[in-house]
Each structure stands twice: as structure tokens, then as C-alpha cells.
mmCIF file as Biopython writes it, N, C-alpha, C and O atoms, coordinates in Angstrom:
data_model
#
loop_
_atom_site.group_PDB
_atom_site.id
_atom_site.type_symbol
_atom_site.label_atom_id
_atom_site.label_alt_id
_atom_site.label_comp_id
_atom_site.label_asym_id
_atom_site.label_entity_id
_atom_site.label_seq_id
_atom_site.pdbx_PDB_ins_code
_atom_site.Cartn_x
_atom_site.Cartn_y
_atom_site.Cartn_z
_atom_site.occupancy
_atom_site.B_iso_or_equiv
_atom_site.auth_seq_id
_atom_site.auth_asym_id
_atom_site.pdbx_PDB_model_num
ATOM 1   N N  . MET A ? 1  ? 12.236 -29.344 333.819 1.0 0.0 1  A 1 
ATOM 2   C CA . MET A ? 1  ? 11.987 -27.953 334.154 1.0 0.0 1  A 1 
ATOM 3   C C  . MET A ? 1  ? 10.647 -27.867 333.359 1.0 0.0 1  A 1 
ATOM 4   O O  . MET A ? 1  ? 10.523 -28.341 332.230 1.0 0.0 1  A 1 
ATOM 5   N N  . SER A ? 2  ? 9.675  -27.237 334.024 1.0 0.0 2  A 1 
ATOM 6   C CA . SER A ? 2  ? 8.297  -27.139 333.719 1.0 0.0 2  A 1 
ATOM 7   C C  . SER A ? 2  ? 8.263  -25.873 332.539 1.0 0.0 2  A 1 
ATOM 8   O O  . SER A ? 2  ? 9.284  -25.253 332.243 1.0 0.0 2  A 1 
ATOM 9   N N  . THR A ? 3  ? 6.921  -25.600 331.921 1.0 0.0 3  A 1 
ATOM 10  C CA . THR A ? 3  ? 7.181  -24.607 330.535 1.0 0.0 3  A 1 
ATOM 11  C C  . THR A ? 3  ? 7.158  -23.235 331.473 1.0 0.0 3  A 1 
ATOM 12  O O  . THR A ? 3  ? 7.986  -22.387 331.142 1.0 0.0 3  A 1 
ATOM 13  N N  . PRO A ? 4  ? 6.496  -22.989 332.352 1.0 0.0 4  A 1 
ATOM 14  C CA . PRO A ? 4  ? 6.506  -21.637 332.976 1.0 0.0 4  A 1 
ATOM 15  C C  . PRO A ? 4  ? 8.081  -21.462 333.164 1.0 0.0 4  A 1 
ATOM 16  O O  . PRO A ? 4  ? 8.483  -20.369 332.765 1.0 0.0 4  A 1 
ATOM 17  N N  . GLU A ? 5  ? 9.121  -22.364 333.723 1.0 0.0 5  A 1 
ATOM 18  C CA . GLU A ? 5  ? 10.353 -21.917 334.200 1.0 0.0 5  A 1 
ATOM 19  C C  . GLU A ? 5  ? 11.156 -21.739 332.607 1.0 0.0 5  A 1 
ATOM 20  O O  . GLU A ? 5  ? 11.938 -20.846 332.281 1.0 0.0 5  A 1 
ATOM 21  N N  . ILE A ? 6  ? 10.751 -22.706 331.916 1.0 0.0 6  A 1 
ATOM 22  C CA . ILE A ? 6  ? 11.447 -22.266 330.308 1.0 0.0 6  A 1 
ATOM 23  C C  . ILE A ? 6  ? 11.093 -21.359 329.472 1.0 0.0 6  A 1 
ATOM 24  O O  . ILE A ? 6  ? 11.867 -20.976 328.595 1.0 0.0 6  A 1 
ATOM 25  N N  . GLU A ? 7  ? 9.929  -20.899 329.607 1.0 0.0 7  A 1 
ATOM 26  C CA . GLU A ? 7  ? 9.342  -19.715 329.348 1.0 0.0 7  A 1 
ATOM 27  C C  . GLU A ? 7  ? 10.102 -18.494 329.871 1.0 0.0 7  A 1 
ATOM 28  O O  . GLU A ? 7  ? 10.582 -17.740 329.025 1.0 0.0 7  A 1 
ATOM 29  N N  . ALA A ? 8  ? 10.277 -18.195 331.248 1.0 0.0 8  A 1 
ATOM 30  C CA . ALA A ? 8  ? 10.940 -17.315 332.009 1.0 0.0 8  A 1 
ATOM 31  C C  . ALA A ? 8  ? 12.399 -17.276 331.467 1.0 0.0 8  A 1 
ATOM 32  O O  . ALA A ? 8  ? 12.901 -16.222 331.075 1.0 0.0 8  A 1 
ATOM 33  N N  . ARG A ? 9  ? 12.992 -18.345 331.461 1.0 0.0 9  A 1 
ATOM 34  C CA . ARG A ? 9  ? 14.489 -18.317 331.066 1.0 0.0 9  A 1 
ATOM 35  C C  . ARG A ? 9  ? 14.513 -17.982 329.724 1.0 0.0 9  A 1 
ATOM 36  O O  . ARG A ? 9  ? 15.494 -17.384 329.282 1.0 0.0 9  A 1 
ATOM 37  N N  . LEU A ? 10 ? 13.558 -18.285 328.989 1.0 0.0 10 A 1 
ATOM 38  C CA . LEU A ? 10 ? 13.751 -17.584 327.339 1.0 0.0 10 A 1 
ATOM 39  C C  . LEU A ? 10 ? 13.492 -16.084 327.413 1.0 0.0 10 A 1 
ATOM 40  O O  . LEU A ? 10 ? 14.198 -15.312 326.763 1.0 0.0 10 A 1 
ATOM 41  N N  . ALA A ? 11 ? 12.719 -15.747 328.014 1.0 0.0 11 A 1 
ATOM 42  C CA . ALA A ? 11 ? 12.651 -14.361 328.184 1.0 0.0 11 A 1 
ATOM 43  C C  . ALA A ? 11 ? 13.898 -13.442 328.614 1.0 0.0 11 A 1 
ATOM 44  O O  . ALA A ? 11 ? 14.210 -12.381 328.073 1.0 0.0 11 A 1 
ATOM 45  N N  . ILE A ? 12 ? 14.525 -14.040 329.658 1.0 0.0 12 A 1 
ATOM 46  C CA . ILE A ? 12 ? 15.756 -13.527 330.073 1.0 0.0 12 A 1 
ATOM 47  C C  . ILE A ? 12 ? 16.639 -13.489 329.117 1.0 0.0 12 A 1 
ATOM 48  O O  . ILE A ? 12 ? 17.415 -12.533 329.095 1.0 0.0 12 A 1 
ATOM 49  N N  . LEU A ? 13 ? 16.716 -14.414 328.209 1.0 0.0 13 A 1 
ATOM 50  C CA . LEU A ? 13 ? 17.950 -14.735 327.523 1.0 0.0 13 A 1 
ATOM 51  C C  . LEU A ? 13 ? 17.751 -13.860 326.078 1.0 0.0 13 A 1 
ATOM 52  O O  . LEU A ? 13 ? 18.725 -13.438 325.455 1.0 0.0 13 A 1 
ATOM 53  N N  . GLU A ? 14 ? 16.174 -13.624 325.584 1.0 0.0 14 A 1 
ATOM 54  C CA . GLU A ? 14 ? 15.765 -12.852 324.886 1.0 0.0 14 A 1 
ATOM 55  C C  . GLU A ? 14 ? 16.120 -11.354 324.946 1.0 0.0 14 A 1 
ATOM 56  O O  . GLU A ? 14 ? 16.475 -10.724 323.950 1.0 0.0 14 A 1 
ATOM 57  N N  . THR A ? 15 ? 15.969 -10.686 326.508 1.0 0.0 15 A 1 
ATOM 58  C CA . THR A ? 15 ? 16.468 -9.706  326.908 1.0 0.0 15 A 1 
ATOM 59  C C  . THR A ? 15 ? 17.886 -9.228  326.592 1.0 0.0 15 A 1 
ATOM 60  O O  . THR A ? 15 ? 18.346 -8.157  326.195 1.0 0.0 15 A 1 
ATOM 61  N N  . GLU A ? 16 ? 18.514 -10.653 326.980 1.0 0.0 16 A 1 
ATOM 62  C CA . GLU A ? 16 ? 20.209 -9.991  327.044 1.0 0.0 16 A 1 
ATOM 63  C C  . GLU A ? 16 ? 20.618 -9.994  325.439 1.0 0.0 16 A 1 
ATOM 64  O O  . GLU A ? 16 ? 21.436 -9.277  324.862 1.0 0.0 16 A 1 
ATOM 65  N N  . VAL A ? 17 ? 19.794 -11.016 324.928 1.0 0.0 17 A 1 
ATOM 66  C CA . VAL A ? 17 ? 20.527 -11.026 323.522 1.0 0.0 17 A 1 
ATOM 67  C C  . VAL A ? 17 ? 20.142 -9.463  322.745 1.0 0.0 17 A 1 
ATOM 68  O O  . VAL A ? 17 ? 20.840 -8.970  321.859 1.0 0.0 17 A 1 
ATOM 69  N N  . ALA A ? 18 ? 19.024 -8.910  323.239 1.0 0.0 18 A 1 
ATOM 70  C CA . ALA A ? 18 ? 18.533 -7.578  322.611 1.0 0.0 18 A 1 
ATOM 71  C C  . ALA A ? 18 ? 19.838 -6.659  323.076 1.0 0.0 18 A 1 
ATOM 72  O O  . ALA A ? 18 ? 20.548 -6.014  322.304 1.0 0.0 18 A 1 
ATOM 73  N N  . ARG A ? 19 ? 19.974 -6.742  324.400 1.0 0.0 19 A 1 
ATOM 74  C CA . ARG A ? 19 ? 20.974 -5.791  324.693 1.0 0.0 19 A 1 
ATOM 75  C C  . ARG A ? 19 ? 22.151 -5.836  324.188 1.0 0.0 19 A 1 
ATOM 76  O O  . ARG A ? 19 ? 22.736 -4.808  323.848 1.0 0.0 19 A 1 
ATOM 77  N N  . LEU A ? 20 ? 22.782 -7.292  324.040 1.0 0.0 20 A 1 
ATOM 78  C CA . LEU A ? 20 ? 24.229 -7.318  323.207 1.0 0.0 20 A 1 
ATOM 79  C C  . LEU A ? 20 ? 23.835 -6.835  321.823 1.0 0.0 20 A 1 
ATOM 80  O O  . LEU A ? 20 ? 24.697 -6.135  321.291 1.0 0.0 20 A 1 
ATOM 81  N N  . LYS A ? 21 ? 22.832 -7.026  321.181 1.0 0.0 21 A 1 
ATOM 82  C CA . LYS A ? 21 ? 22.944 -6.584  319.597 1.0 0.0 21 A 1 
ATOM 83  C C  . LYS A ? 21 ? 22.901 -4.998  319.940 1.0 0.0 21 A 1 
ATOM 84  O O  . LYS A ? 21 ? 23.612 -4.335  319.184 1.0 0.0 21 A 1 
ATOM 85  N N  . GLN A ? 22 ? 22.266 -4.322  320.847 1.0 0.0 22 A 1 
ATOM 86  C CA . GLN A ? 22 ? 22.282 -2.864  321.021 1.0 0.0 22 A 1 
ATOM 87  C C  . GLN A ? 22 ? 23.939 -2.127  321.000 1.0 0.0 22 A 1 
ATOM 88  O O  . GLN A ? 22 ? 24.185 -0.945  320.758 1.0 0.0 22 A 1 
ATOM 89  N N  . GLN A ? 23 ? 24.840 -3.113  321.296 1.0 0.0 23 A 1 
ATOM 90  C CA . GLN A ? 23 ? 26.194 -2.915  321.699 1.0 0.0 23 A 1 
ATOM 91  C C  . GLN A ? 23 ? 27.021 -3.158  320.368 1.0 0.0 23 A 1 
ATOM 92  O O  . GLN A ? 23 ? 28.105 -2.599  320.197 1.0 0.0 23 A 1 
ATOM 93  N N  . LEU A ? 24 ? 26.591 -3.822  319.645 1.0 0.0 24 A 1 
ATOM 94  C CA . LEU A ? 24 ? 27.303 -4.072  318.521 1.0 0.0 24 A 1 
ATOM 95  C C  . LEU A ? 24 ? 27.539 -2.792  317.746 1.0 0.0 24 A 1 
ATOM 96  O O  . LEU A ? 24 ? 26.703 -1.891  317.821 1.0 0.0 24 A 1 
ATOM 97  N N  . PRO A ? 25 ? 28.721 -2.647  316.943 1.0 0.0 25 A 1 
ATOM 98  C CA . PRO A ? 25 ? 29.188 -1.396  316.154 1.0 0.0 25 A 1 
ATOM 99  C C  . PRO A ? 25 ? 28.292 -1.565  314.818 1.0 0.0 25 A 1 
ATOM 100 O O  . PRO A ? 25 ? 28.269 -2.647  314.231 1.0 0.0 25 A 1 
ATOM 101 N N  . VAL A ? 26 ? 27.654 -0.599  314.426 1.0 0.0 26 A 1 
ATOM 102 C CA . VAL A ? 26 ? 27.040 -0.545  313.182 1.0 0.0 26 A 1 
ATOM 103 C C  . VAL A ? 26 ? 27.836 0.174   311.813 1.0 0.0 26 A 1 
ATOM 104 O O  . VAL A ? 26 ? 28.221 1.343   311.844 1.0 0.0 26 A 1 
ATOM 105 N N  . SER A ? 27 ? 27.961 -0.455  310.975 1.0 0.0 27 A 1 
ATOM 106 C CA . SER A ? 27 ? 28.796 -0.024  309.883 1.0 0.0 27 A 1 
ATOM 107 C C  . SER A ? 27 ? 28.261 -0.053  308.559 1.0 0.0 27 A 1 
ATOM 108 O O  . SER A ? 27 ? 27.775 -1.062  308.048 1.0 0.0 27 A 1 
ATOM 109 N N  . PRO A ? 28 ? 28.360 1.141   307.970 1.0 0.0 28 A 1 
ATOM 110 C CA . PRO A ? 28 ? 27.661 1.042   306.481 1.0 0.0 28 A 1 
ATOM 111 C C  . PRO A ? 28 ? 28.461 0.119   305.759 1.0 0.0 28 A 1 
ATOM 112 O O  . PRO A ? 28 ? 27.889 -0.514  304.871 1.0 0.0 28 A 1 
ATOM 113 N N  . ILE A ? 29 ? 29.891 -0.125  305.994 1.0 0.0 29 A 1 
ATOM 114 C CA . ILE A ? 29 ? 30.491 -0.957  305.099 1.0 0.0 29 A 1 
ATOM 115 C C  . ILE A ? 29 ? 30.439 -2.379  305.380 1.0 0.0 29 A 1 
ATOM 116 O O  . ILE A ? 29 ? 30.288 -2.608  306.580 1.0 0.0 29 A 1 
ATOM 117 N N  . PRO A ? 30 ? 30.516 -3.394  304.645 1.0 0.0 30 A 1 
ATOM 118 C CA . PRO A ? 30 ? 30.563 -4.639  305.074 1.0 0.0 30 A 1 
ATOM 119 C C  . PRO A ? 30 ? 31.932 -4.986  305.552 1.0 0.0 30 A 1 
ATOM 120 O O  . PRO A ? 30 ? 32.960 -4.404  305.207 1.0 0.0 30 A 1 
ATOM 121 N N  . TRP A ? 31 ? 31.834 -6.161  306.519 1.0 0.0 31 A 1 
ATOM 122 C CA . TRP A ? 31 ? 33.292 -6.190  307.158 1.0 0.0 31 A 1 
ATOM 123 C C  . TRP A ? 31 ? 34.234 -6.858  306.160 1.0 0.0 31 A 1 
ATOM 124 O O  . TRP A ? 31 ? 35.438 -6.639  306.297 1.0 0.0 31 A 1 
ATOM 125 N N  . TRP A ? 32 ? 33.835 -7.613  305.217 1.0 0.0 32 A 1 
ATOM 126 C CA . TRP A ? 32 ? 34.788 -8.158  303.921 1.0 0.0 32 A 1 
ATOM 127 C C  . TRP A ? 32 ? 35.252 -6.844  303.285 1.0 0.0 32 A 1 
ATOM 128 O O  . TRP A ? 32 ? 36.446 -6.712  303.018 1.0 0.0 32 A 1 
ATOM 129 N N  . GLN A ? 33 ? 34.416 -5.906  303.039 1.0 0.0 33 A 1 
ATOM 130 C CA . GLN A ? 33 ? 35.122 -4.581  302.125 1.0 0.0 33 A 1 
ATOM 131 C C  . GLN A ? 33 ? 36.031 -3.752  302.903 1.0 0.0 33 A 1 
ATOM 132 O O  . GLN A ? 33 ? 36.713 -2.923  302.299 1.0 0.0 33 A 1 
ATOM 133 N N  . THR A ? 34 ? 36.131 -3.873  304.202 1.0 0.0 34 A 1 
ATOM 134 C CA . THR A ? 34 ? 37.075 -3.503  304.886 1.0 0.0 34 A 1 
ATOM 135 C C  . THR A ? 34 ? 38.627 -4.064  304.964 1.0 0.0 34 A 1 
ATOM 136 O O  . THR A ? 34 ? 39.601 -3.348  305.195 1.0 0.0 34 A 1 
ATOM 137 N N  . ILE A ? 35 ? 38.668 -5.619  304.705 1.0 0.0 35 A 1 
ATOM 138 C CA . ILE A ? 35 ? 39.976 -6.076  304.572 1.0 0.0 35 A 1 
ATOM 139 C C  . ILE A ? 35 ? 40.166 -6.504  303.044 1.0 0.0 35 A 1 
ATOM 140 O O  . ILE A ? 35 ? 41.074 -7.209  302.604 1.0 0.0 35 A 1 
ATOM 141 N N  . LEU A ? 36 ? 39.200 -5.975  302.391 1.0 0.0 36 A 1 
ATOM 142 C CA . LEU A ? 36 ? 39.720 -6.136  300.516 1.0 0.0 36 A 1 
ATOM 143 C C  . LEU A ? 36 ? 41.019 -5.877  300.354 1.0 0.0 36 A 1 
ATOM 144 O O  . LEU A ? 36 ? 41.459 -4.886  300.938 1.0 0.0 36 A 1 
ATOM 145 N N  . GLY A ? 37 ? 41.785 -6.563  299.665 1.0 0.0 37 A 1 
ATOM 146 C CA . GLY A ? 37 ? 43.216 -5.935  299.339 1.0 0.0 37 A 1 
ATOM 147 C C  . GLY A ? 37 ? 44.218 -6.141  300.147 1.0 0.0 37 A 1 
ATOM 148 O O  . GLY A ? 37 ? 45.371 -5.875  299.809 1.0 0.0 37 A 1 
ATOM 149 N N  . THR A ? 38 ? 43.888 -6.673  301.396 1.0 0.0 38 A 1 
ATOM 150 C CA . THR A ? 38 ? 44.748 -6.712  302.392 1.0 0.0 38 A 1 
ATOM 151 C C  . THR A ? 38 ? 46.181 -7.473  301.988 1.0 0.0 38 A 1 
ATOM 152 O O  . THR A ? 38 ? 47.306 -7.041  302.239 1.0 0.0 38 A 1 
ATOM 153 N N  . PHE A ? 39 ? 45.813 -8.851  301.225 1.0 0.0 39 A 1 
ATOM 154 C CA . PHE A ? 39 ? 46.792 -9.312  301.124 1.0 0.0 39 A 1 
ATOM 155 C C  . PHE A ? 39 ? 47.592 -9.236  299.447 1.0 0.0 39 A 1 
ATOM 156 O O  . PHE A ? 39 ? 48.336 -10.065 298.923 1.0 0.0 39 A 1 
ATOM 157 N N  . ALA A ? 40 ? 47.128 -8.006  298.956 1.0 0.0 40 A 1 
ATOM 158 C CA . ALA A ? 40 ? 47.464 -7.900  297.516 1.0 0.0 40 A 1 
ATOM 159 C C  . ALA A ? 40 ? 49.090 -7.756  297.336 1.0 0.0 40 A 1 
ATOM 160 O O  . ALA A ? 40 ? 49.727 -7.051  298.120 1.0 0.0 40 A 1 
ATOM 161 N N  . ASN A ? 41 ? 49.752 -8.489  296.219 1.0 0.0 41 A 1 
ATOM 162 C CA . ASN A ? 41 ? 50.957 -8.473  296.035 1.0 0.0 41 A 1 
ATOM 163 C C  . ASN A ? 41 ? 51.800 -9.043  297.557 1.0 0.0 41 A 1 
ATOM 164 O O  . ASN A ? 41 ? 52.784 -8.485  298.043 1.0 0.0 41 A 1 
ATOM 165 N N  . ASP A ? 42 ? 51.191 -10.144 298.054 1.0 0.0 42 A 1 
ATOM 166 C CA . ASP A ? 42 ? 52.144 -10.383 299.065 1.0 0.0 42 A 1 
ATOM 167 C C  . ASP A ? 42 ? 52.297 -11.951 298.976 1.0 0.0 42 A 1 
ATOM 168 O O  . ASP A ? 42 ? 51.404 -12.792 299.084 1.0 0.0 42 A 1 
ATOM 169 N N  . SER A ? 43 ? 53.763 -12.158 298.735 1.0 0.0 43 A 1 
ATOM 170 C CA . SER A ? 43 ? 54.126 -13.379 298.291 1.0 0.0 43 A 1 
ATOM 171 C C  . SER A ? 43 ? 54.070 -14.464 299.253 1.0 0.0 43 A 1 
ATOM 172 O O  . SER A ? 43 ? 53.996 -15.645 298.913 1.0 0.0 43 A 1 
ATOM 173 N N  . ALA A ? 44 ? 54.104 -14.075 300.415 1.0 0.0 44 A 1 
ATOM 174 C CA . ALA A ? 44 ? 53.643 -15.135 301.417 1.0 0.0 44 A 1 
ATOM 175 C C  . ALA A ? 44 ? 52.102 -15.816 301.406 1.0 0.0 44 A 1 
ATOM 176 O O  . ALA A ? 44 ? 51.784 -16.993 301.577 1.0 0.0 44 A 1 
ATOM 177 N N  . TYR A ? 45 ? 51.381 -14.799 301.176 1.0 0.0 45 A 1 
ATOM 178 C CA . TYR A ? 45 ? 49.938 -14.934 301.306 1.0 0.0 45 A 1 
ATOM 179 C C  . TYR A ? 45 ? 49.887 -16.027 299.649 1.0 0.0 45 A 1 
ATOM 180 O O  . TYR A ? 45 ? 49.236 -17.071 299.639 1.0 0.0 45 A 1 
ATOM 181 N N  . ASP A ? 46 ? 50.554 -15.615 298.583 1.0 0.0 46 A 1 
ATOM 182 C CA . ASP A ? 46 ? 50.493 -16.207 297.388 1.0 0.0 46 A 1 
ATOM 183 C C  . ASP A ? 46 ? 50.811 -17.725 297.505 1.0 0.0 46 A 1 
ATOM 184 O O  . ASP A ? 46 ? 50.125 -18.561 296.917 1.0 0.0 46 A 1 
ATOM 185 N N  . GLU A ? 47 ? 51.918 -18.062 298.317 1.0 0.0 47 A 1 
ATOM 186 C CA . GLU A ? 47 ? 52.493 -19.327 298.705 1.0 0.0 47 A 1 
ATOM 187 C C  . GLU A ? 47 ? 51.578 -20.060 299.447 1.0 0.0 47 A 1 
ATOM 188 O O  . GLU A ? 47 ? 51.369 -21.252 299.221 1.0 0.0 47 A 1 
ATOM 189 N N  . ALA A ? 48 ? 50.988 -19.393 300.362 1.0 0.0 48 A 1 
ATOM 190 C CA . ALA A ? 48 ? 50.102 -20.137 301.469 1.0 0.0 48 A 1 
ATOM 191 C C  . ALA A ? 48 ? 48.858 -20.716 300.599 1.0 0.0 48 A 1 
ATOM 192 O O  . ALA A ? 48 ? 48.404 -21.851 300.735 1.0 0.0 48 A 1 
ATOM 193 N N  . MET A ? 49 ? 48.396 -19.762 299.702 1.0 0.0 49 A 1 
ATOM 194 C CA . MET A ? 49 ? 47.550 -20.530 298.942 1.0 0.0 49 A 1 
ATOM 195 C C  . MET A ? 49 ? 47.531 -21.435 298.157 1.0 0.0 49 A 1 
ATOM 196 O O  . MET A ? 49 ? 46.648 -22.259 297.922 1.0 0.0 49 A 1 
ATOM 197 N N  . GLN A ? 50 ? 48.946 -21.235 297.548 1.0 0.0 50 A 1 
ATOM 198 C CA . GLN A ? 50 ? 49.374 -22.331 296.450 1.0 0.0 50 A 1 
ATOM 199 C C  . GLN A ? 50 ? 49.678 -23.955 297.560 1.0 0.0 50 A 1 
ATOM 200 O O  . GLN A ? 50 ? 49.629 -25.082 297.068 1.0 0.0 50 A 1 
ATOM 201 N N  . LEU A ? 51 ? 49.882 -23.772 298.593 1.0 0.0 51 A 1 
ATOM 202 C CA . LEU A ? 51 ? 50.487 -24.898 299.443 1.0 0.0 51 A 1 
ATOM 203 C C  . LEU A ? 51 ? 49.170 -25.617 299.902 1.0 0.0 51 A 1 
ATOM 204 O O  . LEU A ? 51 ? 49.031 -26.839 299.921 1.0 0.0 51 A 1 
ATOM 205 N N  . GLY A ? 52 ? 48.157 -24.630 300.295 1.0 0.0 52 A 1 
ATOM 206 C CA . GLY A ? 52 ? 46.717 -25.125 300.669 1.0 0.0 52 A 1 
ATOM 207 C C  . GLY A ? 52 ? 45.941 -25.811 299.519 1.0 0.0 52 A 1 
ATOM 208 O O  . GLY A ? 52 ? 45.307 -26.848 299.717 1.0 0.0 52 A 1 
ATOM 209 N N  . GLN A ? 53 ? 46.006 -25.212 298.327 1.0 0.0 53 A 1 
ATOM 210 C CA . GLN A ? 53 ? 45.645 -26.133 297.025 1.0 0.0 53 A 1 
ATOM 211 C C  . GLN A ? 53 ? 46.259 -27.626 296.992 1.0 0.0 53 A 1 
ATOM 212 O O  . GLN A ? 53 ? 45.601 -28.660 296.883 1.0 0.0 53 A 1 
ATOM 213 N N  . GLN A ? 54 ? 47.861 -27.502 297.125 1.0 0.0 54 A 1 
ATOM 214 C CA . GLN A ? 54 ? 48.228 -28.725 296.678 1.0 0.0 54 A 1 
ATOM 215 C C  . GLN A ? 54 ? 47.913 -29.597 297.769 1.0 0.0 54 A 1 
ATOM 216 O O  . GLN A ? 54 ? 47.823 -30.812 297.588 1.0 0.0 54 A 1 
ATOM 217 N N  . TYR A ? 55 ? 47.685 -28.897 299.240 1.0 0.0 55 A 1 
ATOM 218 C CA . TYR A ? 55 ? 47.245 -30.121 300.254 1.0 0.0 55 A 1 
ATOM 219 C C  . TYR A ? 55 ? 45.734 -30.572 299.861 1.0 0.0 55 A 1 
ATOM 220 O O  . TYR A ? 55 ? 45.532 -31.782 299.758 1.0 0.0 55 A 1 
ATOM 221 N N  . ARG A ? 56 ? 44.933 -29.900 299.693 1.0 0.0 56 A 1 
ATOM 222 C CA . ARG A ? 56 ? 43.494 -30.181 299.248 1.0 0.0 56 A 1 
ATOM 223 C C  . ARG A ? 56 ? 43.589 -31.073 298.303 1.0 0.0 56 A 1 
ATOM 224 O O  . ARG A ? 56 ? 43.131 -32.166 298.635 1.0 0.0 56 A 1 
ATOM 225 N N  . GLN A ? 57 ? 44.106 -30.998 297.015 1.0 0.0 57 A 1 
ATOM 226 C CA . GLN A ? 57 ? 44.648 -32.130 296.094 1.0 0.0 57 A 1 
ATOM 227 C C  . GLN A ? 57 ? 45.100 -33.475 296.697 1.0 0.0 57 A 1 
ATOM 228 O O  . GLN A ? 57 ? 44.571 -34.512 296.297 1.0 0.0 57 A 1 
ATOM 229 N N  . SER A ? 58 ? 45.978 -33.494 297.564 1.0 0.0 58 A 1 
ATOM 230 C CA . SER A ? 58 ? 46.434 -34.721 297.862 1.0 0.0 58 A 1 
ATOM 231 C C  . SER A ? 58 ? 45.516 -35.320 298.791 1.0 0.0 58 A 1 
ATOM 232 O O  . SER A ? 58 ? 45.849 -36.412 299.251 1.0 0.0 58 A 1 
ATOM 233 N N  . LEU A ? 59 ? 44.507 -34.855 299.128 1.0 0.0 59 A 1 
ATOM 234 C CA . LEU A ? 59 ? 43.488 -35.288 300.008 1.0 0.0 59 A 1 
ATOM 235 C C  . LEU A ? 59 ? 42.607 -36.074 298.997 1.0 0.0 59 A 1 
ATOM 236 O O  . LEU A ? 59 ? 42.074 -37.099 299.423 1.0 0.0 59 A 1 
ATOM 237 N N  . CYS A ? 60 ? 42.407 -35.727 297.769 1.0 0.0 60 A 1 
ATOM 238 C CA . CYS A ? 60 ? 41.353 -36.184 296.709 1.0 0.0 60 A 1 
ATOM 239 C C  . CYS A ? 60 ? 42.154 -37.524 296.085 1.0 0.0 60 A 1 
ATOM 240 O O  . CYS A ? 60 ? 43.321 -37.464 295.698 1.0 0.0 60 A 1 
ATOM 241 N N  . PRO A ? 61 ? 41.431 -38.598 296.057 1.0 0.0 61 A 1 
ATOM 242 C CA . PRO A ? 61 ? 41.583 -39.778 294.977 1.0 0.0 61 A 1 
ATOM 243 C C  . PRO A ? 61 ? 42.214 -39.160 293.726 1.0 0.0 61 A 1 
ATOM 244 O O  . PRO A ? 61 ? 42.140 -37.996 293.332 1.0 0.0 61 A 1 
ATOM 245 N N  . ASP A ? 62 ? 42.861 -40.225 293.187 1.0 0.0 62 A 1 
ATOM 246 C CA . ASP A ? 62 ? 43.414 -39.709 291.934 1.0 0.0 62 A 1 
ATOM 247 C C  . ASP A ? 62 ? 42.379 -40.361 291.065 1.0 0.0 62 A 1 
ATOM 248 O O  . ASP A ? 62 ? 41.995 -41.528 291.144 1.0 0.0 62 A 1 
ATOM 249 N N  . SER A ? 63 ? 42.001 -39.474 290.257 1.0 0.0 63 A 1 
ATOM 250 C CA . SER A ? 63 ? 40.752 -39.734 289.369 1.0 0.0 63 A 1 
ATOM 251 C C  . SER A ? 63 ? 41.264 -40.827 288.204 1.0 0.0 63 A 1 
ATOM 252 O O  . SER A ? 63 ? 40.635 -41.810 287.812 1.0 0.0 63 A 1 
ATOM 253 N N  . ASP A ? 64 ? 42.512 -40.399 287.788 1.0 0.0 64 A 1 
ATOM 254 C CA . ASP A ? 64 ? 42.981 -41.332 286.777 1.0 0.0 64 A 1 
ATOM 255 C C  . ASP A ? 64 ? 43.610 -42.804 287.153 1.0 0.0 64 A 1 
ATOM 256 O O  . ASP A ? 64 ? 43.892 -43.496 286.175 1.0 0.0 64 A 1 
ATOM 257 N N  . SER A ? 65 ? 43.845 -43.326 288.354 1.0 0.0 65 A 1 
ATOM 258 C CA . SER A ? 65 ? 43.982 -44.154 289.073 1.0 0.0 65 A 1 
ATOM 259 C C  . SER A ? 65 ? 42.515 -45.203 289.192 1.0 0.0 65 A 1 
ATOM 260 O O  . SER A ? 65 ? 42.611 -46.421 289.349 1.0 0.0 65 A 1 
ATOM 261 N N  . SER A ? 66 ? 41.520 -44.657 289.111 1.0 0.0 66 A 1 
ATOM 262 C CA . SER A ? 66 ? 40.151 -45.209 289.471 1.0 0.0 66 A 1 
ATOM 263 C C  . SER A ? 66 ? 39.781 -45.740 288.043 1.0 0.0 66 A 1 
ATOM 264 O O  . SER A ? 66 ? 38.919 -46.619 288.017 1.0 0.0 66 A 1 
ATOM 265 N N  . LEU A ? 67 ? 40.241 -45.383 287.017 1.0 0.0 67 A 1 
ATOM 266 C CA . LEU A ? 67 ? 40.021 -45.960 285.595 1.0 0.0 67 A 1 
ATOM 267 C C  . LEU A ? 67 ? 40.743 -47.139 285.410 1.0 0.0 67 A 1 
ATOM 268 O O  . LEU A ? 67 ? 40.235 -47.968 284.655 1.0 0.0 67 A 1 
ATOM 269 N N  . ASP A ? 68 ? 42.071 -47.460 286.053 1.0 0.0 68 A 1 
ATOM 270 C CA . ASP A ? 68 ? 42.860 -48.595 285.891 1.0 0.0 68 A 1 
ATOM 271 C C  . ASP A ? 68 ? 42.162 -49.736 286.058 1.0 0.0 68 A 1 
ATOM 272 O O  . ASP A ? 68 ? 41.379 -49.675 287.006 1.0 0.0 68 A 1 
ATOM 273 N N  . ILE A ? 69 ? 42.172 -50.950 285.355 1.0 0.0 69 A 1 
ATOM 274 C CA . ILE A ? 69 ? 41.886 -52.137 285.859 1.0 0.0 69 A 1 
ATOM 275 C C  . ILE A ? 69 ? 42.355 -53.083 285.763 1.0 0.0 69 A 1 
ATOM 276 O O  . ILE A ? 69 ? 41.891 -54.065 286.343 1.0 0.0 69 A 1 
#
């Protein structure tokens, strides 16, 4: 593909990205603040976090066994 062809395609893409950005809703509140507290006092969420932590720890090598000779 020649340079002029690439530049033409890039210009089209830049125009399309600008159009898509204009369609995005503008919110004065960050997205994470809108979901803050969603799982407060939810035992299922607490259990999921505990199980996730146990799983991640199971993937780590046991630091004590590496000291055994």
C-alpha cells in the first residue's frame, strides 16, 4: 500500500473515531463511583473474593519449601 493510500485511510479512520467520540455520553461522575458500594454486605461477593484469593495463593510456590535443603 502506498503512502498516499495509507494517509487517506488514516484520515477516514480519524474522522470515524471523532464521530464515535461525540456519541459517547459525558458524565461528570467517574464510572467507578456509579458502582461504588454495589456489593456492600453481600456474602456471595465476600465468598467469591475469598475463593479468588485462595486460588491465587495456590498458584504461588510455597516460600517455606524453597528454604528446605
